[in-house]
Chimera marker file (.cmm) of the C-alpha trace (Angstrom):
<marker_set name="trace">
<marker id="1" x="74.680" y="92.714" z="382.806" r="1" g="1" b="0" radius="0.5"/>
<marker id="2" x="77.165" y="95.711" z="382.121" r="1" g="1" b="0" radius="0.5"/>
<marker id="3" x="78.453" y="95.903" z="378.924" r="1" g="1" b="0" radius="0.5"/>
<marker id="4" x="81.906" y="95.514" z="380.095" r="1" g="1" b="0" radius="0.5"/>
<marker id="5" x="80.348" y="92.131" z="381.020" r="1" g="1" b="0" radius="0.5"/>
<marker id="6" x="78.909" y="91.365" z="378.444" r="1" g="1" b="0" radius="0.5"/>
<marker id="7" x="81.818" y="91.613" z="376.205" r="1" g="1" b="0" radius="0.5"/>
<marker id="8" x="84.105" y="89.429" z="378.742" r="1" g="1" b="0" radius="0.5"/>
<marker id="9" x="81.179" y="86.721" z="377.689" r="1" g="1" b="0" radius="0.5"/>
<marker id="10" x="81.872" y="86.986" z="374.185" r="1" g="1" b="0" radius="0.5"/>
<marker id="11" x="85.458" y="87.042" z="374.388" r="1" g="1" b="0" radius="0.5"/>
<marker id="12" x="85.491" y="83.953" z="376.366" r="1" g="1" b="0" radius="0.5"/>
<marker id="13" x="82.355" y="82.135" z="374.309" r="1" g="1" b="0" radius="0.5"/>
<marker id="14" x="83.877" y="82.891" z="371.303" r="1" g="1" b="0" radius="0.5"/>
<marker id="15" x="87.840" y="83.602" z="371.371" r="1" g="1" b="0" radius="0.5"/>
<marker id="16" x="88.351" y="81.426" z="374.674" r="1" g="1" b="0" radius="0.5"/>
<marker id="17" x="89.925" y="84.793" z="376.291" r="1" g="1" b="0" radius="0.5"/>
<marker id="18" x="89.308" y="84.663" z="379.862" r="1" g="1" b="0" radius="0.5"/>
<marker id="19" x="91.767" y="87.110" z="381.468" r="1" g="1" b="0" radius="0.5"/>
<marker id="20" x="93.320" y="90.600" z="381.314" r="1" g="1" b="0" radius="0.5"/>
<marker id="21" x="96.586" y="88.643" z="380.491" r="1" g="1" b="0" radius="0.5"/>
<marker id="22" x="94.959" y="86.817" z="377.278" r="1" g="1" b="0" radius="0.5"/>
<marker id="23" x="93.496" y="90.095" z="376.190" r="1" g="1" b="0" radius="0.5"/>
<marker id="24" x="97.215" y="91.820" z="376.346" r="1" g="1" b="0" radius="0.5"/>
<marker id="25" x="98.995" y="88.622" z="374.610" r="1" g="1" b="0" radius="0.5"/>
<marker id="26" x="96.198" y="88.743" z="371.955" r="1" g="1" b="0" radius="0.5"/>
<marker id="27" x="96.822" y="92.164" z="371.297" r="1" g="1" b="0" radius="0.5"/>
<marker id="28" x="100.388" y="91.672" z="371.101" r="1" g="1" b="0" radius="0.5"/>
<marker id="29" x="100.193" y="88.855" z="368.351" r="1" g="1" b="0" radius="0.5"/>
<marker id="30" x="97.601" y="90.891" z="366.254" r="1" g="1" b="0" radius="0.5"/>
<marker id="31" x="98.787" y="91.043" z="362.884" r="1" g="1" b="0" radius="0.5"/>
<marker id="32" x="96.567" y="93.961" z="361.883" r="1" g="1" b="0" radius="0.5"/>
<marker id="33" x="94.198" y="94.545" z="359.208" r="1" g="1" b="0" radius="0.5"/>
<marker id="34" x="95.124" y="94.852" z="355.353" r="1" g="1" b="0" radius="0.5"/>
<marker id="35" x="93.095" y="98.072" z="354.179" r="1" g="1" b="0" radius="0.5"/>
<marker id="36" x="95.314" y="97.812" z="350.998" r="1" g="1" b="0" radius="0.5"/>
<marker id="37" x="92.626" y="96.836" z="348.647" r="1" g="1" b="0" radius="0.5"/>
<marker id="38" x="90.594" y="100.496" z="349.823" r="1" g="1" b="0" radius="0.5"/>
<marker id="39" x="93.507" y="102.698" z="349.588" r="1" g="1" b="0" radius="0.5"/>
<marker id="40" x="95.310" y="101.781" z="346.509" r="1" g="1" b="0" radius="0.5"/>
<marker id="41" x="94.015" y="103.168" z="343.292" r="1" g="1" b="0" radius="0.5"/>
<marker id="42" x="92.928" y="100.967" z="341.036" r="1" g="1" b="0" radius="0.5"/>
<marker id="43" x="94.134" y="101.130" z="337.069" r="1" g="1" b="0" radius="0.5"/>
<marker id="44" x="91.542" y="102.462" z="334.863" r="1" g="1" b="0" radius="0.5"/>
<marker id="45" x="91.129" y="99.908" z="331.997" r="1" g="1" b="0" radius="0.5"/>
<marker id="46" x="89.430" y="102.359" z="329.631" r="1" g="1" b="0" radius="0.5"/>
<marker id="47" x="91.886" y="104.876" z="329.687" r="1" g="1" b="0" radius="0.5"/>
<marker id="48" x="94.902" y="102.128" z="328.852" r="1" g="1" b="0" radius="0.5"/>
<marker id="49" x="92.966" y="100.942" z="325.765" r="1" g="1" b="0" radius="0.5"/>
<link id1="1" id2="2" r="1" g="1" b="0" radius="0.2"/>
<link id1="2" id2="3" r="1" g="1" b="0" radius="0.2"/>
<link id1="3" id2="4" r="1" g="1" b="0" radius="0.2"/>
<link id1="4" id2="5" r="1" g="1" b="0" radius="0.2"/>
<link id1="5" id2="6" r="1" g="1" b="0" radius="0.2"/>
<link id1="6" id2="7" r="1" g="1" b="0" radius="0.2"/>
<link id1="7" id2="8" r="1" g="1" b="0" radius="0.2"/>
<link id1="8" id2="9" r="1" g="1" b="0" radius="0.2"/>
<link id1="9" id2="10" r="1" g="1" b="0" radius="0.2"/>
<link id1="10" id2="11" r="1" g="1" b="0" radius="0.2"/>
<link id1="11" id2="12" r="1" g="1" b="0" radius="0.2"/>
<link id1="12" id2="13" r="1" g="1" b="0" radius="0.2"/>
<link id1="13" id2="14" r="1" g="1" b="0" radius="0.2"/>
<link id1="14" id2="15" r="1" g="1" b="0" radius="0.2"/>
<link id1="15" id2="16" r="1" g="1" b="0" radius="0.2"/>
<link id1="16" id2="17" r="1" g="1" b="0" radius="0.2"/>
<link id1="17" id2="18" r="1" g="1" b="0" radius="0.2"/>
<link id1="18" id2="19" r="1" g="1" b="0" radius="0.2"/>
<link id1="19" id2="20" r="1" g="1" b="0" radius="0.2"/>
<link id1="20" id2="21" r="1" g="1" b="0" radius="0.2"/>
<link id1="21" id2="22" r="1" g="1" b="0" radius="0.2"/>
<link id1="22" id2="23" r="1" g="1" b="0" radius="0.2"/>
<link id1="23" id2="24" r="1" g="1" b="0" radius="0.2"/>
<link id1="24" id2="25" r="1" g="1" b="0" radius="0.2"/>
<link id1="25" id2="26" r="1" g="1" b="0" radius="0.2"/>
<link id1="26" id2="27" r="1" g="1" b="0" radius="0.2"/>
<link id1="27" id2="28" r="1" g="1" b="0" radius="0.2"/>
<link id1="28" id2="29" r="1" g="1" b="0" radius="0.2"/>
<link id1="29" id2="30" r="1" g="1" b="0" radius="0.2"/>
<link id1="30" id2="31" r="1" g="1" b="0" radius="0.2"/>
<link id1="31" id2="32" r="1" g="1" b="0" radius="0.2"/>
<link id1="32" id2="33" r="1" g="1" b="0" radius="0.2"/>
<link id1="33" id2="34" r="1" g="1" b="0" radius="0.2"/>
<link id1="34" id2="35" r="1" g="1" b="0" radius="0.2"/>
<link id1="35" id2="36" r="1" g="1" b="0" radius="0.2"/>
<link id1="36" id2="37" r="1" g="1" b="0" radius="0.2"/>
<link id1="37" id2="38" r="1" g="1" b="0" radius="0.2"/>
<link id1="38" id2="39" r="1" g="1" b="0" radius="0.2"/>
<link id1="39" id2="40" r="1" g="1" b="0" radius="0.2"/>
<link id1="40" id2="41" r="1" g="1" b="0" radius="0.2"/>
<link id1="41" id2="42" r="1" g="1" b="0" radius="0.2"/>
<link id1="42" id2="43" r="1" g="1" b="0" radius="0.2"/>
<link id1="43" id2="44" r="1" g="1" b="0" radius="0.2"/>
<link id1="44" id2="45" r="1" g="1" b="0" radius="0.2"/>
<link id1="45" id2="46" r="1" g="1" b="0" radius="0.2"/>
<link id1="46" id2="47" r="1" g="1" b="0" radius="0.2"/>
<link id1="47" id2="48" r="1" g="1" b="0" radius="0.2"/>
<link id1="48" id2="49" r="1" g="1" b="0" radius="0.2"/>
</marker_set>
């Protein structure tokens, strides 16, 4: 089984995505990932005290 076939099987089993149209629909509705906690600087509590 090729990698693309394995991926298609995982998408079908876990998410119910069975066709290219289903994949495109999910990408259009994807909200993205919020990386804000990794890129926003933290306040240094020691300096403010």
